[in-house]
C-alpha positions in Angstrom: 73.5 107.4 65.7 77.0 107.2 64.5 77.8 105.8 61.0 78.6 102.2 60.3 81.4 101.8 57.8 82.1 98.8 55.7 85.0 97.3 53.7 84.9 94.2 51.5 88.0 91.9 51.4 87.6 89.3 48.6 89.1 86.0 49.8 89.6 82.4 48.6 89.4 81.1 45.0 85.6 81.6 45.4 86.0 85.4 45.7 84.0 85.5 48.9 83.2 88.8 50.4 84.8 88.8 53.8 83.3 92.0 55.4 84.7 94.4 57.9 82.0 96.4 59.7 82.8 99.1 62.2 81.6 102.2 64.0 83.0 105.3 62.3 83.5 107.1 65.6 85.0 104.5 67.9 86.7 102.5 65.1 85.5 99.3 66.8 84.0 96.5 64.7 83.6 93.0 63.5 84.8 90.7 60.8 82.1 88.7 59.0 82.9 85.4 57.3 86.7 85.2 57.2 86.8 82.4 54.7 90.6 82.3 54.1 93.6 84.5 53.1 93.9 85.6 56.7 97.0 87.7 56.0 95.0 89.7 53.4 92.3 90.2 56.0 94.8 91.2 58.6 96.3 93.8 56.2 92.8 95.2 55.6 92.2 95.5 59.3 95.5 97.3 59.7 94.7 99.7 56.8 91.4 100.7 58.3 92.8 101.1 61.8 89.9 99.3 63.4 89.8 97.2 66.6 88.1 93.9 65.9 85.9 92.8 68.8 84.3 89.7 67.3 84.1 87.4 64.3 80.6 86.7 62.9 79.7 83.7 60.7 76.7 83.4 58.4 77.1 79.7 57.6 79.4 76.8 57.6 80.8 76.6 54.0 84.5 76.6 53.6 84.7 79.9 51.7 83.0 81.7 54.7 84.7 80.0 57.7 88.0 78.4 56.5 90.1 81.1 58.0 88.0 81.9 61.1 90.0 79.8 63.6 93.3 81.3 62.4 92.0 84.8 62.6 90.6 84.1 66.1 94.0 83.0 67.2 95.6 86.1 65.7 93.1 88.6 67.2 92.1 86.8 70.4 88.3 87.4 69.9 85.3 85.1 70.0 83.6 83.5 67.0 79.8 83.9 67.0 77.5 81.9 64.7 76.2 80.3 62.6 73.1 78.4 63.7 73.9 75.0 65.3 72.2 73.2 62.3 75.5 73.9 60.5 77.6 72.1 63.1 78.3 69.2 60.7 79.5 71.6 58.0 81.6 73.5 60.5 83.2 70.2 61.7 83.9 69.2 58.1 85.8 72.2 56.7 88.9 70.1 56.0 86.7 67.6 54.2 85.2 70.4 52.2 88.7 71.5 51.3 89.5 68.1 49.9 86.2 68.0 48.0 87.1 71.3 46.3 90.7 70.4 45.8 91.9 73.3 47.9 95.4 73.6 49.5 96.0 73.0 53.2 95.4 75.7 55.8 91.7 75.5 56.2 90.5 74.6 59.7 87.4 73.1 61.1 85.3 75.6 63.0 84.4 75.6 66.7 82.5 78.7 67.4 82.3 80.2 70.9 78.5 80.7 70.5 75.9 79.3 68.2 73.1 81.6 67.1 69.3 81.1 66.9 66.3 82.9 65.4 65.6 86.0 67.6 69.1 86.4 69.0 71.0 89.6 68.5 74.6 90.4 68.0 76.5 93.6 68.8 78.9 95.4 66.5 80.5 98.3 68.4 77.2 99.2 70.2 75.0 98.7 67.1 72.5 95.9 67.6 71.9 93.4 64.7 68.9 91.0 64.8 69.7 87.4 63.9 67.4 85.7 61.4 67.7 81.9 60.7 67.4 81.5 56.9 68.0 77.9 55.9 68.1 76.7 52.3 71.6 77.5 51.1 72.9 75.8 54.2 70.8 74.4 57.1 72.2 76.8 59.7 72.5 80.0 57.6 71.8 83.2 59.5 71.7 86.8 58.4 72.4 89.9 60.4 69.9 92.9 60.2 70.2 96.4 61.7 66.8 98.1 61.7 68.3 101.4 62.8 70.7 101.5 59.8 68.3 99.7 57.4 71.1 97.4 56.5 71.5 93.6 56.3 74.3 91.2 55.7 72.6 88.3 54.0 75.5 86.0 53.3 74.7 83.6 50.5 70.9 83.7 50.9 70.3 86.4 48.3 72.5 88.0 45.7 72.0 90.9 43.2 69.9 89.2 40.5 70.3 85.7 42.0 70.0 83.5 45.0 72.3 81.0 46.9 73.0 77.7 45.3 71.2 74.7 46.8 73.1 71.8 45.2 75.6 71.5 48.0 75.1 69.1 51.0 72.2 70.4 53.2 70.9 72.7 50.4 67.1 72.9 49.9 65.7 75.2 47.2 62.2 75.4 48.6 63.5 76.3 52.0 65.8 79.0 50.5 62.9 80.6 48.6 60.8 80.5 51.8 63.6 82.1 53.8 63.9 84.9 51.3 60.1 85.5 51.0 59.3 85.1 54.7 62.4 86.6 56.3 64.4 88.8 53.9 61.8 90.6 51.7 59.7 91.7 54.7 62.6 93.7 56.1 61.6 96.4 53.6 62.4 97.7 50.2 64.7 100.5 51.4 67.0 98.1 53.2 70.5 97.8 51.7 72.3 94.5 51.8 75.8 93.1 51.4 76.0 89.5 50.3 78.6 86.8 50.3 79.7 87.1 46.7 79.5 90.0 44.2 77.9 93.4 44.6 75.1 94.2 47.1 71.9 96.0 46.5 68.5 96.8 47.9 65.7 94.5 48.9 63.3 96.6 46.8 65.3 96.1 43.7 65.5 92.3 44.2 61.8 92.1 44.9 60.9 93.5 41.5 63.8 92.3 39.3 65.3 89.1 40.7 64.3 86.4 38.3 64.3 83.7 41.0 61.7 85.7 43.0 59.2 86.8 40.3 
Protein backbone atom coordinates (compact mmCIF):
# COMPACT_ATOMS: atom_id res chain seq x y z
CA UNK A 1 0.00 0.00 0.00
CA UNK A 2 1.41 3.36 -1.01
CA UNK A 3 1.82 6.08 1.55
CA UNK A 4 -0.72 8.77 2.25
CA UNK A 5 0.78 12.22 2.71
CA UNK A 6 -0.82 15.11 4.53
CA UNK A 7 -0.40 18.87 4.69
CA UNK A 8 -2.24 21.28 6.98
CA UNK A 9 -3.20 24.73 5.70
CA UNK A 10 -4.48 26.96 8.55
CA UNK A 11 -7.30 29.15 7.23
CA UNK A 12 -9.78 31.78 8.45
CA UNK A 13 -9.58 33.77 11.70
CA UNK A 14 -10.54 30.51 13.45
CA UNK A 15 -7.22 28.89 12.42
CA UNK A 16 -9.06 25.93 10.94
CA UNK A 17 -7.01 23.01 9.66
CA UNK A 18 -7.80 22.77 5.97
CA UNK A 19 -6.18 19.43 5.10
CA UNK A 20 -4.61 18.16 1.91
CA UNK A 21 -4.46 14.35 1.73
CA UNK A 22 -2.82 12.63 -1.22
CA UNK A 23 -1.24 9.43 -2.45
CA UNK A 24 2.52 9.67 -2.38
CA UNK A 25 3.00 7.79 -5.62
CA UNK A 26 0.27 9.17 -7.86
CA UNK A 27 0.17 12.67 -6.33
CA UNK A 28 -3.64 12.54 -6.52
CA UNK A 29 -5.69 13.58 -3.54
CA UNK A 30 -8.41 15.55 -1.81
CA UNK A 31 -8.95 18.77 0.10
CA UNK A 32 -10.81 18.42 3.40
CA UNK A 33 -12.71 21.41 4.81
CA UNK A 34 -11.62 24.43 2.75
CA UNK A 35 -13.09 26.99 5.14
CA UNK A 36 -11.73 30.09 3.44
CA UNK A 37 -8.53 31.76 2.24
CA UNK A 38 -8.87 29.94 -1.07
CA UNK A 39 -5.79 31.57 -2.55
CA UNK A 40 -3.69 30.24 0.33
CA UNK A 41 -5.14 26.76 -0.23
CA UNK A 42 -4.46 27.02 -3.96
CA UNK A 43 -0.84 28.00 -3.28
CA UNK A 44 -0.42 24.97 -1.02
CA UNK A 45 -1.86 22.70 -3.70
CA UNK A 46 0.63 24.15 -6.18
CA UNK A 47 3.54 23.72 -3.78
CA UNK A 48 2.74 20.04 -3.18
CA UNK A 49 2.21 19.43 -6.88
CA UNK A 50 -0.86 17.31 -6.29
CA UNK A 51 -3.93 16.86 -8.48
CA UNK A 52 -7.05 17.42 -6.39
CA UNK A 53 -9.86 15.06 -7.34
CA UNK A 54 -12.47 15.91 -4.71
CA UNK A 55 -13.38 18.23 -1.85
CA UNK A 56 -14.55 16.54 1.35
CA UNK A 57 -16.55 18.28 4.08
CA UNK A 58 -16.86 17.14 7.69
CA UNK A 59 -19.60 19.56 8.76
CA UNK A 60 -21.39 22.75 7.88
CA UNK A 61 -19.74 25.43 10.02
CA UNK A 62 -18.39 28.44 8.18
CA UNK A 63 -14.74 27.87 9.10
CA UNK A 64 -14.91 24.46 7.42
CA UNK A 65 -16.97 25.18 4.30
CA UNK A 66 -16.84 28.92 3.65
CA UNK A 67 -14.40 28.59 0.75
CA UNK A 68 -15.63 25.28 -0.65
CA UNK A 69 -17.75 26.64 -3.49
CA UNK A 70 -14.98 29.00 -4.62
CA UNK A 71 -12.44 26.18 -4.56
CA UNK A 72 -14.84 23.93 -6.48
CA UNK A 73 -15.16 26.61 -9.16
CA UNK A 74 -11.37 26.93 -9.36
CA UNK A 75 -10.61 23.20 -9.49
CA UNK A 76 -13.70 21.83 -11.24
CA UNK A 77 -14.21 18.97 -8.76
CA UNK A 78 -17.16 17.69 -6.74
CA UNK A 79 -17.90 18.54 -3.11
CA UNK A 80 -18.78 15.48 -1.03
CA UNK A 81 -20.34 15.73 2.43
CA UNK A 82 -21.37 16.40 5.08
CA UNK A 83 -24.46 14.46 6.26
CA UNK A 84 -27.74 15.99 5.10
CA UNK A 85 -28.62 16.88 8.71
CA UNK A 86 -26.26 19.84 8.20
CA UNK A 87 -28.19 21.16 5.21
CA UNK A 88 -29.59 24.14 7.19
CA UNK A 89 -26.05 25.08 8.29
CA UNK A 90 -24.71 24.72 4.75
CA UNK A 91 -27.49 26.93 3.40
CA UNK A 92 -26.77 29.56 6.06
CA UNK A 93 -23.04 30.20 5.62
CA UNK A 94 -23.60 33.85 4.76
CA UNK A 95 -25.74 34.22 7.88
CA UNK A 96 -22.96 32.60 9.92
CA UNK A 97 -20.52 35.12 8.46
CA UNK A 98 -22.73 37.97 9.66
CA UNK A 99 -23.09 36.36 13.09
CA UNK A 100 -19.30 36.17 13.51
CA UNK A 101 -18.69 39.60 11.96
CA UNK A 102 -16.64 38.17 9.09
CA UNK A 103 -15.94 39.95 5.83
CA UNK A 104 -17.68 39.11 2.57
CA UNK A 105 -16.57 36.22 0.39
CA UNK A 106 -18.10 33.27 2.21
CA UNK A 107 -20.60 31.28 0.15
CA UNK A 108 -23.49 28.99 1.07
CA UNK A 109 -22.64 25.36 0.37
CA UNK A 110 -24.42 23.11 -2.13
CA UNK A 111 -22.58 19.78 -2.06
CA UNK A 112 -22.72 17.38 -4.99
CA UNK A 113 -23.30 14.46 -2.65
CA UNK A 114 -24.48 14.15 0.94
CA UNK A 115 -22.96 11.41 3.08
CA UNK A 116 -24.52 8.86 5.42
CA UNK A 117 -23.31 6.41 8.03
CA UNK A 118 -21.78 3.43 6.27
CA UNK A 119 -20.82 5.28 3.09
CA UNK A 120 -17.24 5.35 1.89
CA UNK A 121 -15.21 7.97 0.05
CA UNK A 122 -12.18 7.46 -2.13
CA UNK A 123 -8.97 9.45 -1.91
CA UNK A 124 -6.69 8.44 -4.80
CA UNK A 125 -7.69 4.79 -4.51
CA UNK A 126 -7.61 4.71 -0.71
CA UNK A 127 -10.99 3.92 0.84
CA UNK A 128 -12.22 5.89 3.85
CA UNK A 129 -15.27 4.83 5.85
CA UNK A 130 -17.79 7.52 6.72
CA UNK A 131 -19.05 7.69 10.31
CA UNK A 132 -21.89 10.05 11.22
CA UNK A 133 -20.85 11.70 14.51
CA UNK A 134 -23.40 14.35 15.56
CA UNK A 135 -22.99 16.58 18.58
CA UNK A 136 -20.76 19.43 17.47
CA UNK A 137 -23.01 19.75 14.44
CA UNK A 138 -26.03 17.58 13.54
CA UNK A 139 -24.52 16.34 10.28
CA UNK A 140 -20.88 16.00 11.27
CA UNK A 141 -19.05 13.08 9.67
CA UNK A 142 -15.55 11.72 10.11
CA UNK A 143 -13.38 9.86 7.62
CA UNK A 144 -11.54 6.69 8.68
CA UNK A 145 -9.00 4.55 6.84
CA UNK A 146 -8.61 1.14 8.48
CA UNK A 147 -5.70 0.29 6.22
CA UNK A 148 -3.73 3.34 7.27
CA UNK A 149 -5.02 3.43 10.87
CA UNK A 150 -5.85 7.07 10.33
CA UNK A 151 -8.91 9.24 10.84
CA UNK A 152 -9.89 12.81 10.06
CA UNK A 153 -12.24 13.65 12.91
CA UNK A 154 -13.03 17.29 12.15
CA UNK A 155 -14.32 19.06 15.25
CA UNK A 156 -15.56 15.97 17.07
CA UNK A 157 -12.37 15.34 19.05
CA UNK A 158 -9.25 17.41 19.70
CA UNK A 159 -6.02 16.71 21.54
CA UNK A 160 -7.08 17.18 25.15
CA UNK A 161 -10.51 18.53 24.28
CA UNK A 162 -13.73 17.99 22.33
CA UNK A 163 -15.83 20.06 19.95
CA UNK A 164 -17.90 22.90 21.34
CA UNK A 165 -21.64 22.32 21.59
CA UNK A 166 -22.92 25.84 22.25
CA UNK A 167 -23.48 26.63 18.56
CA UNK A 168 -26.84 26.06 16.80
CA UNK A 169 -27.50 22.33 16.52
CA UNK A 170 -24.91 21.42 19.13
CA UNK A 171 -25.65 18.71 21.70
CA UNK A 172 -23.12 17.75 24.36
CA UNK A 173 -24.64 14.36 25.17
CA UNK A 174 -24.77 13.44 21.48
CA UNK A 175 -21.13 14.49 21.03
CA UNK A 176 -19.90 12.35 23.93
CA UNK A 177 -21.91 9.43 22.57
CA UNK A 178 -20.37 9.90 19.12
CA UNK A 179 -16.87 9.87 20.58
CA UNK A 180 -17.41 6.88 22.84
CA UNK A 181 -19.47 4.81 20.40
CA UNK A 182 -17.86 5.71 17.07
CA UNK A 183 -14.39 7.20 17.55
CA UNK A 184 -12.81 5.39 20.49
CA UNK A 185 -13.70 1.91 19.15
CA UNK A 186 -11.57 2.58 16.06
CA UNK A 187 -8.56 1.60 18.17
CA UNK A 188 -5.88 3.14 20.34
CA UNK A 189 -3.25 2.96 17.60
CA UNK A 190 -5.26 5.14 15.21
CA UNK A 191 -3.75 8.54 14.48
CA UNK A 192 -6.10 11.43 13.89
CA UNK A 193 -6.12 14.91 12.43
CA UNK A 194 -8.68 17.33 13.77
CA UNK A 195 -10.19 20.62 12.68
CA UNK A 196 -8.11 22.86 14.93
CA UNK A 197 -4.74 22.43 16.59
CA UNK A 198 -2.49 19.37 16.63
CA UNK A 199 -3.68 15.82 16.06
CA UNK A 200 -2.84 12.79 18.16
CA UNK A 201 -3.81 9.19 18.78
CA UNK A 202 -7.08 7.78 19.98
CA UNK A 203 -5.27 5.84 22.68
CA UNK A 204 -3.80 8.98 24.19
CA UNK A 205 -7.18 10.70 24.24
CA UNK A 206 -8.81 7.66 25.82
CA UNK A 207 -6.54 7.87 28.85
CA UNK A 208 -5.85 11.59 29.17
CA UNK A 209 -8.66 13.64 27.64
CA UNK A 210 -10.44 15.24 30.63
CA UNK A 211 -13.77 15.28 28.81
CA UNK A 212 -13.72 11.49 28.38
CA UNK A 213 -12.50 10.32 31.77
